C-alpha positions as CSV (number, residue, x, y, z in Angstrom):
1,X,12.8,18.8,20.4
2,X,11.8,17.5,23.9
3,X,8.3,17.4,24.6
4,X,6.8,18.2,27.8
5,X,7.0,15.1,30.4
6,X,3.7,12.7,30.0
7,X,2.9,14.6,26.6
8,X,1.6,12.6,24.0
9,X,3.8,12.6,20.8
10,X,2.2,13.3,18.1
11,X,2.2,13.3,14.4
12,X,2.8,16.9,14.4
13,X,5.5,17.3,17.7
14,X,7.0,14.1,15.7
15,X,6.9,15.9,12.0
16,X,8.4,19.7,14.0
17,X,11.5,17.2,15.5
18,X,12.4,16.1,12.0
19,X,13.2,19.5,11.2
20,X,13.9,21.8,7.9
21,X,10.0,22.5,8.2
22,X,10.2,25.6,5.7
23,X,12.0,23.6,2.8
24,X,9.6,20.7,3.0
25,X,6.6,20.3,1.0
26,X,3.6,17.9,0.5
27,X,2.6,18.3,-3.2
28,X,-1.0,17.2,-4.3
29,X,-1.8,16.8,-8.0
30,X,-2.7,20.4,-8.5
31,X,-1.6,22.2,-5.1
32,X,1.3,21.9,-2.5
33,X,1.7,22.7,1.2
34,X,4.6,23.9,3.1
35,X,5.1,22.3,6.5
36,X,5.9,25.0,8.2
37,X,3.3,27.2,7.2
38,X,1.4,24.7,10.0
39,X,3.3,26.5,12.5
40,X,0.7,29.3,13.1
41,X,-2.3,27.9,10.5
42,X,-4.8,25.3,9.9
43,X,-6.0,23.8,7.1
44,X,-9.6,23.2,8.9
45,X,-12.9,25.9,8.5
46,X,-13.5,25.6,12.4
47,X,-11.6,25.3,15.8
48,X,-9.7,22.3,16.1
49,X,-10.5,22.1,19.8
50,X,-13.9,21.3,18.9
51,X,-13.1,18.3,17.3
52,X,-10.7,17.0,20.8
53,X,-11.9,13.5,21.8
54,X,-14.6,12.7,18.8
55,X,-14.1,9.8,16.7
56,X,-13.6,11.7,13.1
57,X,-14.3,10.1,9.5
58,X,-11.7,11.8,7.1
59,X,-13.5,11.4,4.1
60,X,-11.9,13.9,1.5
61,X,-11.1,13.7,-1.8
62,X,-7.9,14.6,-2.3
63,X,-4.5,12.7,-0.5
64,X,-3.3,16.1,0.3
65,X,-5.6,16.9,2.6
66,X,-6.1,14.0,4.2
67,X,-2.0,14.4,5.0
68,X,-3.3,17.7,6.6
69,X,-6.2,16.4,8.7
70,X,-4.2,13.6,10.2
71,X,-1.2,15.5,10.8
72,X,-3.5,18.7,12.9
73,X,-5.6,16.3,14.5
74,X,-3.4,13.3,15.7
75,X,-3.4,14.1,19.5
76,X,-7.1,16.1,19.4
77,X,-9.3,13.2,18.0
78,X,-10.0,10.1,19.7
79,X,-10.4,8.6,16.9
80,X,-9.2,8.9,13.2
81,X,-11.0,6.9,10.6
82,X,-9.8,6.9,7.2
83,X,-12.0,6.5,4.2
84,X,-10.5,5.2,1.1
85,X,-11.3,6.6,-2.2
86,X,-12.7,2.7,-3.0
87,X,-15.1,1.8,0.0
88,X,-18.7,1.8,-1.8
89,X,-20.8,3.9,-0.5
90,X,-23.2,1.6,0.9
91,X,-20.7,0.5,3.3
92,X,-20.5,3.9,4.5
93,X,-22.9,3.8,7.7
94,X,-21.8,0.3,8.3
95,X,-18.1,2.3,8.6
96,X,-19.5,5.1,10.8
97,X,-21.7,2.9,13.1
98,X,-18.6,0.6,13.9
99,X,-15.9,3.3,14.4
100,X,-18.6,5.4,16.7
101,X,-18.0,8.6,14.1
102,X,-19.5,12.2,15.6
103,X,-17.9,14.2,13.0
104,X,-16.3,14.2,9.6
105,X,-13.7,16.3,7.9
106,X,-14.0,17.0,4.4
107,X,-12.6,18.9,1.3
108,X,-15.6,19.1,-0.9
109,X,-20.0,19.3,-0.2
110,X,-21.4,15.8,0.9
111,X,-24.6,14.6,-0.7
112,X,-27.6,15.0,1.4
113,X,-27.5,12.0,3.2
114,X,-24.5,10.3,3.1
115,X,-23.2,10.9,6.6
116,X,-26.1,8.7,8.5
117,X,-26.2,10.6,12.3
118,X,-23.8,12.8,11.8
119,X,-23.9,16.7,12.1
120,X,-20.7,17.9,12.8
121,X,-19.3,18.5,9.3
122,X,-16.0,20.8,8.7
123,X,-13.9,21.4,5.7
124,X,-10.4,21.1,4.8
125,X,-8.5,22.7,2.5
126,X,-4.6,23.3,0.9
127,X,-5.3,26.5,1.4
128,X,-4.0,27.2,5.4
129,X,-5.2,29.9,7.0
130,X,-3.3,31.4,10.0
131,X,-4.5,31.5,13.2
132,X,-3.5,32.2,16.9
133,X,-4.9,29.4,18.9
134,X,-3.0,26.8,20.6
135,X,-3.3,23.2,20.2
136,X,-3.0,20.5,22.6
137,X,-2.0,17.5,21.3
138,X,-2.4,14.5,24.3
139,X,-5.0,12.4,23.4
140,X,-3.8,8.8,22.4
141,X,-5.6,8.7,19.3
142,X,-6.6,5.3,17.7
143,X,-6.1,5.2,13.6
144,X,-8.9,3.1,12.0
145,X,-7.5,1.9,8.3
146,X,-10.2,-0.3,6.5
147,X,-8.8,-3.5,4.8
148,X,-9.1,-4.3,1.1
149,X,-9.8,-7.5,-1.0
150,X,-13.1,-8.3,0.4
151,X,-16.1,-8.7,-1.4
152,X,-18.0,-7.3,2.1
153,X,-18.0,-4.2,4.5
154,X,-14.2,-4.3,5.2
155,X,-12.6,-5.0,8.3
156,X,-11.6,-1.9,10.7
157,X,-8.3,-2.3,11.6
158,X,-7.0,-0.3,14.8
159,X,-3.9,0.7,15.0
160,X,-1.6,3.9,17.0
161,X,0.6,6.3,16.1
162,X,3.5,3.6,17.7
163,X,2.8,0.8,16.2
164,X,2.2,2.7,12.6
165,X,6.1,4.1,13.2
166,X,8.0,0.9,14.5
167,X,9.8,0.7,11.4
168,X,10.1,4.1,10.4
169,X,14.0,5.1,11.5
170,X,14.0,8.1,13.6
171,X,14.9,11.3,11.9
172,X,18.8,11.7,10.9
173,X,20.0,14.5,8.5
174,X,20.3,13.0,5.0
175,X,23.2,13.4,3.2
176,X,21.0,15.0,0.0
177,X,17.9,15.9,0.1
178,X,15.0,13.2,-0.1
179,X,11.9,13.2,-2.0
180,X,9.0,10.6,-1.4
181,X,6.6,9.7,-4.0
182,X,4.0,6.7,-4.1
183,X,1.8,4.9,-6.4
184,X,-0.4,4.1,-3.2
185,X,-3.1,6.0,-1.7
186,X,-2.0,7.3,1.9
187,X,-5.4,6.4,3.4
188,X,-4.0,2.5,3.0
189,X,-1.6,0.9,4.9
190,X,1.3,1.1,2.3
191,X,0.6,4.4,1.3
192,X,0.4,5.6,5.3
193,X,3.6,4.4,5.8
194,X,5.2,6.5,3.1
195,X,3.4,9.7,4.7
196,X,4.7,9.0,7.9
197,X,8.4,8.4,6.4
198,X,8.4,11.5,4.6
199,X,7.1,13.7,7.3
200,X,9.7,11.8,10.1
201,X,12.5,11.1,8.4
202,X,12.9,14.9,7.0
203,X,12.1,14.6,3.2
204,X,8.9,15.7,1.1
205,X,6.6,14.1,-0.2
206,X,5.0,13.8,-3.8
207,X,1.3,12.4,-3.9
208,X,-0.3,10.5,-6.3
209,X,-4.4,11.1,-7.8
210,X,-6.5,8.5,-8.7
211,X,-7.6,10.1,-11.7
212,X,-3.7,10.4,-13.0
213,X,-2.0,8.0,-15.8
214,X,0.6,6.6,-14.9
215,X,2.7,8.2,-17.2
216,X,1.6,11.7,-15.8
217,X,2.6,10.9,-12.7
218,X,5.2,9.6,-13.3
219,X,6.4,13.0,-15.3
220,X,4.8,14.9,-12.2
221,X,7.1,13.2,-10.1
222,X,10.5,13.5,-12.5
223,X,9.1,17.3,-12.2
224,X,10.0,17.0,-8.8
225,X,13.2,15.6,-8.6
226,X,11.7,12.7,-6.7
227,X,14.7,10.2,-5.4
228,X,12.5,7.7,-3.5
229,X,9.0,5.7,-5.0
230,X,7.2,3.0,-3.8
231,X,4.4,0.7,-5.5
232,X,3.4,-2.9,-5.9
233,X,5.1,-5.1,-8.6
234,X,2.0,-4.3,-10.7
235,X,2.8,-1.2,-10.7
236,X,6.3,-1.0,-11.4
237,X,5.2,-3.2,-14.4
238,X,2.9,-0.4,-15.7
239,X,5.5,2.0,-14.8
240,X,8.2,0.0,-16.4
241,X,6.2,0.1,-19.6
242,X,5.6,3.8,-19.5
243,X,6.7,6.3,-21.6
244,X,7.8,8.4,-18.6
245,X,9.5,5.5,-16.6
246,X,12.8,7.4,-17.0
247,X,11.6,11.1,-16.2
248,X,12.6,9.7,-13.1
249,X,16.1,9.4,-11.5
250,X,15.6,7.2,-8.3
251,X,18.1,6.3,-5.9
252,X,15.5,3.9,-3.6
253,X,12.9,1.5,-5.5
254,X,10.6,-0.7,-3.6
255,X,8.0,-2.9,-3.8
256,X,5.3,-4.7,-1.5
257,X,1.8,-5.2,-1.4
258,X,2.3,-8.6,-4.3
259,X,4.7,-11.5,-4.4
260,X,8.2,-9.6,-6.1
261,X,9.4,-12.2,-8.9
262,X,13.2,-11.7,-9.9
263,X,12.2,-10.4,-12.9
264,X,10.5,-7.7,-11.7
265,X,13.5,-7.0,-9.3
266,X,16.1,-7.1,-12.8
267,X,14.3,-4.9,-14.7
268,X,13.4,-2.5,-12.4
269,X,17.6,-3.0,-11.5
270,X,18.5,-2.5,-14.9
271,X,16.3,0.5,-16.1
272,X,17.3,2.5,-12.6
273,X,21.0,1.5,-12.1
274,X,21.5,4.1,-9.3
275,X,18.4,2.6,-7.3
276,X,18.4,0.4,-3.7
277,X,15.9,-1.9,-5.3
278,X,14.3,-3.7,-2.3
279,X,11.0,-5.8,-1.9
280,X,9.3,-5.5,1.8
281,X,6.3,-7.8,3.2
282,X,3.7,-5.6,5.0
283,X,-0.1,-6.0,6.0
284,X,-2.8,-3.4,7.4
285,X,-2.7,-6.2,10.3
286,X,0.4,-7.6,10.6
287,X,2.4,-4.4,10.0
288,X,5.8,-4.0,8.8
289,X,7.6,-7.2,8.6
290,X,10.9,-7.1,6.8
291,X,12.3,-5.6,3.5
292,X,14.8,-7.9,1.3
293,X,17.6,-5.9,0.1
294,X,20.2,-8.2,-1.8
295,X,18.1,-7.9,-5.0
296,X,17.1,-11.5,-4.9
297,X,13.3,-12.8,-4.8
298,X,12.1,-14.5,-1.5
299,X,13.8,-13.9,2.4
300,X,16.7,-15.3,3.7
301,X,15.5,-18.3,5.9
302,X,17.6,-16.7,8.8
303,X,14.9,-14.2,8.8
304,X,12.7,-17.0,10.3
305,X,12.5,-17.0,14.3
306,X,13.5,-14.2,16.9
307,X,16.0,-11.2,15.5
308,X,17.2,-8.0,17.0
309,X,14.8,-6.3,14.3
310,X,11.1,-6.4,17.1
311,X,10.1,-8.6,14.6
312,X,9.6,-12.2,14.9
313,X,8.4,-14.4,12.2
314,X,7.4,-18.2,12.1
315,X,5.6,-20.7,9.7
316,X,2.9,-22.7,10.9
317,X,0.9,-24.3,8.3
318,X,2.7,-22.9,5.6
319,X,1.9,-19.8,6.1
320,X,4.1,-17.0,7.3
321,X,3.0,-15.5,11.3
322,X,4.8,-12.4,12.8
323,X,4.5,-10.9,15.7
324,X,6.1,-7.5,16.4
325,X,5.1,-3.9,18.5
326,X,4.4,-3.0,14.6
327,X,1.0,-5.1,14.4
328,X,-2.5,-4.0,14.9
329,X,-3.7,-3.7,18.0
330,X,-7.4,-4.6,17.3
331,X,-10.6,-5.1,15.1
332,X,-13.7,-2.6,15.4
333,X,-17.3,-3.4,15.1
334,X,-18.3,-6.7,13.5
335,X,-15.0,-8.3,14.2
336,X,-13.7,-6.8,17.4
337,X,-11.2,-8.5,19.3
338,X,-7.9,-9.4,19.0
339,X,-6.3,-10.2,15.5
340,X,-3.7,-12.1,16.8
341,X,-3.4,-15.6,18.2
342,X,-2.6,-16.3,21.7
343,X,1.3,-16.3,21.5
344,X,0.5,-12.7,19.7
345,X,1.1,-14.1,15.9
346,X,-0.6,-12.7,13.3
347,X,-1.5,-15.4,10.7
348,X,-0.8,-13.3,6.9
349,X,-2.6,-16.2,5.2
350,X,0.4,-16.0,3.0
351,X,1.7,-19.2,1.8
352,X,5.6,-20.1,1.4
353,X,8.2,-22.6,0.9
354,X,11.8,-23.3,1.6
355,X,14.1,-23.7,-1.5
356,X,17.2,-24.6,0.0
357,X,18.0,-21.7,2.3
358,X,15.7,-19.2,1.2
359,X,11.9,-18.9,1.5
360,X,10.4,-17.7,-1.1
361,X,5.9,-16.8,-1.2
362,X,3.7,-18.6,-3.5
363,X,0.5,-17.8,-3.3
364,X,-2.7,-16.7,-0.6
365,X,-4.5,-19.3,1.0
366,X,-7.4,-18.3,-0.3
367,X,-6.3,-17.9,-4.0
368,X,-5.6,-21.6,-4.6
369,X,-6.8,-23.5,-7.8
370,X,-7.3,-26.5,-7.4
371,X,-7.5,-28.8,-10.6
372,X,-8.1,-32.6,-10.2
373,X,-7.2,-32.5,-6.3
374,X,-3.8,-30.8,-7.1
375,X,-3.3,-27.6,-5.9
376,X,-1.7,-24.6,-8.3
377,X,-0.9,-21.4,-7.0
378,X,-1.5,-18.8,-9.8
379,X,0.9,-16.1,-8.6
380,X,3.6,-19.5,-9.1
381,X,2.9,-19.8,-12.7
382,X,2.3,-15.7,-13.1
383,X,6.3,-15.3,-12.3
384,X,7.3,-17.9,-15.3
385,X,5.2,-16.1,-17.8
386,X,6.2,-12.7,-16.7
387,X,9.6,-13.6,-17.4
388,X,9.0,-14.2,-21.2
389,X,10.8,-11.0,-22.9
390,X,7.9,-10.0,-24.3
391,X,5.5,-10.4,-21.6
392,X,4.6,-6.9,-19.8
393,X,2.2,-9.2,-17.3
394,X,0.0,-11.5,-16.8
395,X,-3.1,-13.3,-14.8
396,X,-3.5,-17.3,-14.4
397,X,-7.0,-18.1,-13.5
398,X,-9.7,-20.7,-12.8
399,X,-12.1,-21.8,-15.6
400,X,-14.5,-24.1,-14.5
401,X,-14.2,-28.1,-16.1
402,X,-16.9,-31.0,-16.0
403,X,-13.9,-33.2,-16.2
404,X,-11.7,-31.9,-13.0
405,X,-13.6,-28.9,-11.7
406,X,-11.3,-26.3,-13.1
407,X,-8.7,-25.8,-15.7
408,X,-5.5,-23.3,-15.3
409,X,-6.0,-20.3,-17.7
410,X,-3.6,-17.2,-18.4
411,X,-4.4,-13.7,-19.5
412,X,-1.3,-11.9,-21.1
413,X,-0.1,-8.4,-21.8
414,X,2.7,-7.6,-24.2
415,X,5.0,-5.1,-23.7
416,X,4.1,-3.8,-27.4
417,X,0.4,-3.4,-28.5
418,X,0.6,-5.3,-31.9
419,X,-1.1,-3.3,-34.9
420,X,-2.8,-5.0,-37.5
421,X,-0.1,-6.7,-39.5
422,X,1.9,-8.1,-36.5
423,X,-0.6,-9.3,-34.4
424,X,0.7,-12.0,-32.1
425,X,-0.2,-15.5,-32.5
426,X,-0.2,-19.1,-31.8
427,X,3.6,-19.2,-32.3
428,X,4.3,-17.0,-29.5
429,X,1.8,-18.8,-27.5
430,X,3.9,-22.3,-27.9
431,X,6.6,-20.0,-27.3
432,X,5.0,-19.6,-23.7
433,X,4.0,-22.6,-22.9
434,X,7.4,-24.0,-23.9
435,X,9.0,-21.9,-21.1
436,X,6.3,-23.2,-18.7
437,X,6.3,-26.4,-19.4
438,X,10.5,-26.0,-19.0
439,X,9.7,-24.7,-15.2
440,X,6.6,-25.9,-14.2
441,X,5.0,-29.4,-13.0
442,X,2.7,-30.6,-15.9
443,X,-0.7,-30.0,-13.8
444,X,0.6,-26.3,-13.6
445,X,1.0,-25.2,-17.2
446,X,-1.9,-23.4,-18.4
447,X,-4.0,-25.0,-20.5
448,X,-4.8,-21.7,-22.6
449,X,-3.0,-18.2,-23.4
450,X,-5.2,-15.4,-24.0
451,X,-3.7,-12.1,-25.2
452,X,-5.7,-9.4,-24.0
453,X,-5.1,-5.5,-24.3
454,X,-5.2,-4.6,-20.4
455,X,-5.7,-6.3,-16.9
456,X,-7.9,-4.6,-14.2
457,X,-6.0,-3.2,-11.2
458,X,-7.6,-2.3,-8.1
459,X,-7.1,0.8,-6.4
460,X,-4.6,-0.4,-4.0
461,X,-2.5,-1.6,-6.7
462,X,-3.6,-5.1,-7.7
463,X,-4.4,-7.6,-10.6
464,X,-7.8,-8.0,-10.3
465,X,-8.5,-11.5,-9.6
466,X,-11.6,-13.8,-10.5
467,X,-12.8,-17.0,-12.0
468,X,-15.0,-18.2,-14.5
């Protein structure tokens, strides 16, 4: 599709350019939309032109209606603010003020007072209503994403469609149909990347639901013949131990958001032998940095420096820094301003170390445990524990100590839930501890192993980390 000279390359125009609109769908948990129906229809209850040049908060309950609003309003609205489902209601006024929100799109009746100072509220539905209205999509819309993992008001990160699609390959006819799916929510950076890959790459997409179990989601994905699936390592640990793990026949498996250790990569390759298993690094601020497709944890040292991918990596003070055209533009609100250093590099705050000819992630800068002056990265210890065949996943954290300030303890979920006659005992704990002693320096070996039935997981698919 050739756009008129000077016209904004909106998400809708790029989706049309990808083709096959009558054959491609977006599937929600209880509804679906054929992309072709949007050519002469709309999901909104009012004229789209009324939202031109406005800052629009997408406060939808369902991912499907969020996706439809994004497609229709990019190039029309001045800003599109994506409200993640786990945003506490007390933070909404601050987000509205920081993003200068003057209109809301929702798929539900909003409680009175939840959107202070916003008079224009549109509704959105997966039922596409026919319309003859011509929509000009010429506005260079800002996309506002909220960061996760903070205890206060999240940071508002400004992207443009060009920065968000920098890692998405141009549309080309695949040898066989692609159906994408992801454990991520599309209102977060990771999930939004998958929506864009599906829309711009000529595929369909099966969306997850916050209230859906892993078993049910995998069963539904299998019924829709999903071929490409993405999630965090924690998502995949849960999937591998699900009774529906084999409901999907995957050709592509991707991990990001947490450290992908060798154990999870090997188990995914064994479970889905026909799939390419890759892990990637990306963040809301830095964008997509790189992906690793050789089946090994870490990434080659040759990735550091200037490459022909348009992304430059460097290591400074032990942390990974990224410079590329995929990084966000700036922050809004109290954090307003640039997010990169004077040289254009974004500090990811992810610490890495070189072992031979390969770099390995060891943890977050703000997640280090200090035991008597010695630094311990929880993720490094977790990787060792997770390699035990009876372990599903582990959480390593600090416990206060009057002697050393802190000690390391591990909470471990086993693959099989023990019954009353087969409770895991000290023998298995000792076995895990011997594995740690054989692999880790003495100060990194947990002082205690506790078996637990489950671990808390955030809405973004990461283990909840806490200290006591």
